[in-house]
C-alpha positions in Angstrom: -43.5 -33.8 -62.1 -46.5 -31.4 -62.2 -48.6 -31.7 -65.3 -50.5 -28.6 -66.4 -53.8 -29.4 -68.2 -53.9 -28.0 -71.8 -57.0 -26.0 -71.1 -55.2 -24.3 -68.2 -52.3 -23.3 -70.4 -54.8 -22.0 -72.9 -56.3 -19.8 -70.1 -52.9 -18.6 -69.1 -52.1 -17.6 -72.6 -55.5 -15.8 -72.7 -54.5 -13.9 -69.6 -51.2 -13.0 -71.1 -52.8 -11.8 -74.3 -55.2 -9.5 -72.5 -52.5 -8.1 -70.2 -50.0 -7.6 -73.0 -52.5 -5.8 -75.2 -53.7 -3.5 -72.4 -50.6 -2.3 -70.6 -51.0 0.5 -68.0 -48.4 2.7 -66.3 -47.4 2.4 -62.7 -50.1 3.4 -60.1 -52.7 3.8 -62.9 -53.4 0.1 -63.6 -57.2 0.4 -63.2 -58.2 -1.9 -66.0 -55.5 -4.5 -65.2 -56.6 -4.6 -61.6 -60.2 -5.0 -62.7 -59.2 -7.9 -64.9 -57.4 -9.6 -62.1 -60.3 -9.2 -59.7 -62.7 -10.7 -62.3 -60.5 -13.7 -62.7 -60.2 -14.2 -58.9 -64.0 -14.0 -58.7 -64.3 -16.7 -61.3 -61.9 -18.9 -59.3 -63.8 -18.1 -56.1 -60.7 -16.8 -54.4 -61.3 -14.1 -51.9 -59.2 -10.9 -52.1 -58.7 -7.5 -50.7 -57.5 -4.3 -52.3 -54.2 -2.7 -51.3 -53.1 0.8 -52.4 -54.6 2.3 -55.5 -54.7 -0.9 -57.6 -52.9 -3.6 -55.7 -54.7 -6.9 -54.9 -54.1 -9.5 -52.2 -55.8 -12.8 -53.0 -56.2 -15.4 -50.2 -56.8 -19.1 -50.1 -57.3 -20.4 -46.5 -55.3 -23.5 -45.5 -55.8 -26.2 -42.9 -53.4 -24.5 -40.5 -54.6 -20.8 -40.6 -51.6 -19.7 -38.5 -49.2 -20.2 -41.4 -49.1 -18.3 -44.7 -46.9 -18.5 -47.8 -47.1 -15.7 -50.5 -46.6 -15.6 -54.2 -46.1 -12.2 -55.8 -46.4 -10.9 -59.3 -46.2 -7.3 -60.5 -48.4 -5.9 -63.3 -47.4 -2.3 -64.3 -46.0 -1.5 -67.7 -43.4 1.0 -69.1 -43.6 4.2 -71.2 -42.0 2.5 -74.3 -43.4 2.1 -77.8 -43.5 -1.5 -78.8 -41.8 -2.9 -81.9 -44.6 -3.6 -84.3 -43.4 -6.9 -85.6 -44.4 -8.8 -82.4 -47.2 -11.4 -82.6 -49.1 -9.4 -80.0 -49.0 -5.6 -79.9 -50.0 -3.1 -77.2 -53.2 -1.3 -77.9 -52.1 1.7 -75.7 -49.7 3.8 -77.8 -46.4 4.5 -76.1 -47.0 1.9 -73.4 -45.8 -1.7 -73.4 -45.0 -4.6 -71.1 -41.2 -4.4 -71.7 -40.2 -6.1 -68.4 -42.4 -9.2 -68.4 -44.9 -8.1 -65.8 -47.7 -9.4 -68.0 -46.0 -12.8 -68.0 -45.6 -12.7 -64.2 -49.2 -12.0 -63.7 -50.4 -14.6 -66.2 -48.3 -17.2 -64.5 -49.7 -16.3 -61.1 -53.3 -16.4 -62.3 -52.6 -19.8 -63.9 -51.0 -21.0 -60.6 -54.1 -19.7 -58.7 -56.4 -21.7 -61.0 -54.5 -24.9 -60.2 -54.2 -24.4 -56.5 -57.7 -22.9 -55.9 -59.3 -26.3 -55.4 -56.4 -27.8 -53.4 -56.5 -28.4 -49.7 -53.2 -26.9 -48.5 -51.6 -27.2 -45.0 -51.1 -23.4 -44.9 -52.8 -20.2 -46.2 -51.7 -19.2 -49.6 -51.5 -15.5 -50.5 -51.6 -14.3 -54.1 -50.0 -10.8 -54.3 -50.7 -8.9 -57.5 -48.6 -5.8 -57.1 -48.9 -2.4 -58.8 -46.2 0.2 -59.4 -43.0 -1.8 -59.3 -41.3 0.3 -61.9 -41.6 3.7 -60.2 -40.5 4.9 -56.8 -41.7 4.6 -54.1 -43.0 1.3 -55.5 -46.2 -0.6 -54.8 -44.7 -3.1 -52.3 -45.0 -0.5 -49.5 -48.8 -0.4 -50.1 -48.9 -4.2 -49.9 -46.7 -4.4 -46.8 -48.7 -1.7 -45.0 -52.0 -3.4 -45.7 -53.7 -4.6 -42.5 -54.7 -7.9 -44.1 -51.0 -8.6 -45.2 -49.8 -7.8 -41.7 -52.5 -10.0 -40.1 -51.4 -12.9 -42.2 -47.7 -12.1 -42.4 -46.1 -14.7 -44.7 -43.4 -17.0 -43.5 -42.1 -17.1 -47.0 -42.7 -15.0 -50.1 -41.7 -16.0 -53.6 -41.6 -14.2 -57.0 -40.6 -15.0 -60.6 -39.0 -12.5 -63.0 -38.6 -13.0 -66.8 -34.9 -13.4 -67.8 -34.1 -13.1 -71.5 -30.5 -14.3 -70.9 -31.8 -17.7 -69.8 -33.4 -20.3 -72.2 -36.9 -21.4 -71.7 -37.1 -24.2 -69.2 -34.2 -22.9 -67.1 -34.4 -21.1 -63.8 -31.8 -19.1 -61.9 -31.5 -18.3 -58.2 -28.8 -16.4 -56.2 -28.8 -17.2 -52.5 -28.0 -14.3 -50.2 -27.6 -10.8 -51.6 -28.8 -10.7 -55.2 -29.8 -7.2 -56.4 -28.5 -3.8 -55.3 -30.1 -0.9 -53.5 -30.8 2.0 -55.8 -31.1 5.7 -55.0 -32.0 8.6 -57.4 -29.8 11.7 -57.5 -30.8 15.1 -58.9 -28.4 18.0 -58.8 -29.5 21.4 -60.0 -27.0 24.2 -60.3 -27.9 27.9 -60.5 -25.8 30.9 -61.3 -25.5 34.1 -63.3 -25.6 33.2 -67.0 -24.1 35.3 -69.7 -22.5 35.5 -73.1 -20.1 32.7 -74.0 -17.5 35.3 -75.1 -17.5 36.9 -71.6 -17.0 33.9 -69.2 -15.5 36.1 -66.5 -18.8 37.8 -66.0 -20.8 34.6 -65.2 -20.5 31.2 -63.6 -20.0 28.5 -66.2 -22.5 26.0 -65.0 -21.6 23.4 -67.7 -18.0 23.5 -66.6 -18.9 23.3 -62.9 -21.3 20.4 -63.5 -18.6 18.6 -65.5 -16.2 19.0 -62.5 -18.8 17.6 -60.2 -19.5 14.5 -62.4 -15.7 13.8 -62.6 -15.1 14.4 -58.9 -18.0 12.2 -57.7 -16.4 9.2 -59.5 -13.8 9.1 -56.7 -16.6 7.9 -54.4 -16.6 4.6 -56.3 -12.9 4.5 -57.2 -11.4 5.7 -53.9 -13.9 5.9 -51.1 -15.8 2.6 -51.6 -14.3 -0.5 -50.2 -13.1 -2.7 -53.1 -15.2 -5.5 -51.5 -18.5 -3.6 -51.8 -19.9 -3.4 -55.3 -20.7 0.2 -56.0 -22.1 2.1 -59.1 -22.6 5.8 -59.5 -23.8 6.8 -62.9 -25.1 10.1 -64.3 -27.4 9.4 -67.3 -28.9 12.9 -67.7 -27.1 16.2 -68.2 -29.5 18.9 -69.1 -29.5 22.6 -69.8 -31.6 24.8 -72.1 -29.2 27.1 -73.9 -27.3 27.7 -77.1 -23.7 27.4 -78.2 -22.8 31.0 -77.4 -24.8 31.3 -74.1 -23.7 30.3 -70.6 -26.9 29.0 -69.0 -28.4 30.0 -65.7 -29.4 26.5 -64.8 -27.9 23.0 -65.3 -29.4 19.8 -64.1 -27.7 16.4 -63.5 -29.6 13.2 -62.8 -28.1 9.9 -61.9 -28.3 6.7 -59.8 -26.3 5.3 -56.9 -26.3 1.5 -56.3 -24.6 -0.7 -53.7 -25.1 -3.7 -51.4 -24.1 -2.3 -48.0 -26.5 -0.1 -46.0 -23.9 1.7 -43.9 -21.8 2.5 -47.0 -25.0 3.5 -48.8 -25.7 6.3 -46.3 -22.1 7.4 -46.1 -21.8 7.7 -49.9 -24.9 9.9 -50.1 -23.4 12.2 -47.5 -20.2 12.4 -49.5 -22.2 13.1 -52.7 -23.8 16.1 -51.0 -20.5 17.3 -49.5 -18.4 17.1 -52.7 -21.1 18.6 -54.9 -21.7 21.6 -52.5 -18.0 22.3 -52.1 -17.2 22.3 -55.8 -20.3 24.3 -56.8 -19.9 27.0 -54.2 -16.2 27.3 -54.7 -16.8 27.9 -58.4 -19.6 30.4 -58.0 -22.8 28.3 -58.3 -25.6 27.5 -56.0 -26.4 23.8 -55.8 -29.8 22.2 -55.0 -29.3 18.5 -54.2 -32.1 15.9 -54.0 -31.4 12.3 -53.3 -34.5 10.0 -53.3 -34.1 6.8 -51.4 -35.0 3.9 -53.7 -35.3 0.2 -53.2 -33.1 -1.6 -50.7 -30.9 -4.6 -51.5 -32.8 -7.7 -52.5 -31.8 -10.6 -50.2 -32.7 -14.2 -51.0 -32.7 -15.9 -47.5 -30.2 -18.6 -48.0 -32.1 -21.4 -46.3 -35.2 -20.8 -48.4 -33.2 -20.3 -51.5 -31.5 -23.7 -51.0 -34.9 -25.3 -50.3 -36.3 -23.8 -53.6 -33.2 -25.0 -55.5 -33.7 -28.6 -54.2 -37.4 -28.6 -55.0 -36.9 -27.2 -58.5 -34.1 -29.5 -59.4 -36.4 -32.5 -58.5 -39.1 -31.0 -60.7 -37.0 -29.9 -63.7 -33.7 -31.7 -63.5 -30.3 -30.8 -62.1 -29.1 -28.8 -65.2 -32.2 -26.7 -65.4 -31.6 -24.8 -62.1 -28.5 -22.6 -62.0 -26.9 -20.4 -59.4 -26.7 -16.8 -60.4 -24.3 -14.1 -59.3 -25.2 -10.7 -57.9 -26.4 -7.9 -60.2 -26.6 -4.1 -59.8 -30.2 -3.7 -61.1 -32.9 -3.0 -58.6 -36.3 -4.5 -57.8 -39.2 -3.5 -55.5 -39.5 -7.1 -54.3 -36.4 -6.2 -52.1 -38.8 -4.5 -49.7 -40.4 -7.8 -48.9 -37.0 -9.5 -48.6 -35.9 -7.0 -45.9 -39.0 -7.9 -43.9 -39.4 -11.7 -44.2 -37.8 -14.8 -45.8 -37.9 -14.2 -49.6 -36.9 -16.0 -52.8 -36.6 -14.2 -56.2 -36.3 -16.6 -59.1 -35.3 -15.8 -62.7 -37.4 -17.5 -65.4 -35.8 -18.2 -68.7 -37.9 -16.7 -71.6 -35.6 -17.1 -74.7 -35.1 -19.9 -77.2 -33.1 -20.4 -80.4 -36.2 -19.9 -82.5 -37.5 -17.0 -80.3 -34.8 -14.6 -78.9 -36.7 -12.5 -76.4 -34.7 -9.3 -76.7 -33.6 -7.3 -73.8 -35.7 -6.1 -70.9 -36.9 -2.5 -71.0 -36.5 -2.3 -74.8 -39.1 -2.1 -77.6 -37.9 -5.5 -78.8 -38.7 -7.5 -75.7 -41.2 -10.3 -76.2 -40.8 -13.6 -74.3 -41.2 -17.1 -75.6 -44.7 -18.0 -74.2 -43.8 -21.6 -73.6 -42.3 -20.0 -70.4 -45.8 -19.8 -69.1 -45.8 -23.5 -68.4 -42.4 -23.4 -66.7 -43.5 -20.5 -64.5 -46.7 -22.2 -63.4 -44.9 -25.5 -62.7 -42.3 -23.6 -60.7 -44.7 -21.9 -58.4 -47.0 -24.9 -58.0 -44.0 -27.2 -57.2 -42.7 -24.8 -54.5 -46.2 -24.7 -52.9 -47.1 -28.4 -53.2 -43.7 -29.6 -51.9 -43.8 -27.4 -48.9 -45.2 -28.8 -45.7 
């Protein structure tokens, strides 16, 4: 069992406190990146910058031909934090509602422990920006010359999970998280008075037909063996109760696990939308932004991680998870090289963490120790 010195846990909590109180939005994390660089300087860990604010730390090993990477993200969300938390964001309207401050504090704590170790391989510490917003910061890391020169044989990440208790970890070998694409449909047409619908194209009615018709993609076109979600969460027009608007906008998300079906479904979305809109007198403008691919936990590495972590924490503390339809930028790494994405329990009976991406989210900070032990055990038990 790996013992974490009390002073190191104090330092990790100090990192968390700073990061939580100073959240920054995706691709604008200047102060967060500066803090990470200062910490790596203190640990005498060399690093290179990647993208606008990303950082790749590097600890050379005895065998410089091999590299293992640990990744943490550090961007925050445009959410106002609930004010009864023990720590509060100092940047109004911005908070760490997805645990990225915890991820980064854990990786900095891990770096402090491993900085003085002689390892049989190079160790890469990836501090990634912009996970929450497309196109995501992983592309900047992957495209970095230093990353490509020392391409990892394995990359590992942790993510806070409020549905798991502190001390428990979850892993899903194989496909774990869905791909996710963003859909924007804008309809244009002659507006008019609500009492004279025959003299205009009723864009609200047309948009409603489109939303209903597109549901056949998941109910009738998708294989029942391929998980598929198509949801429209935004239906917008600027009008009044007695005016037929000239423009209506729909925004939604499409998610699945199969790349061939993913491309086919987007073609169907365009075809159905265009046919309905034009047949009812509207002109459609369709934008589909390709999002993150499916996150794939390479089974052999996932099983290796499960075995190591069960030895470290006990059989009952490591559980196997099912697939989920949420998305994650870590998927880009998983499509390139063997990857393992681990869920870190952050709730307790005395400290319910709340839900991710909500003002109430605040993890039980005893999860810092579990996170550091997790990453250290995976590195120190890998030869």
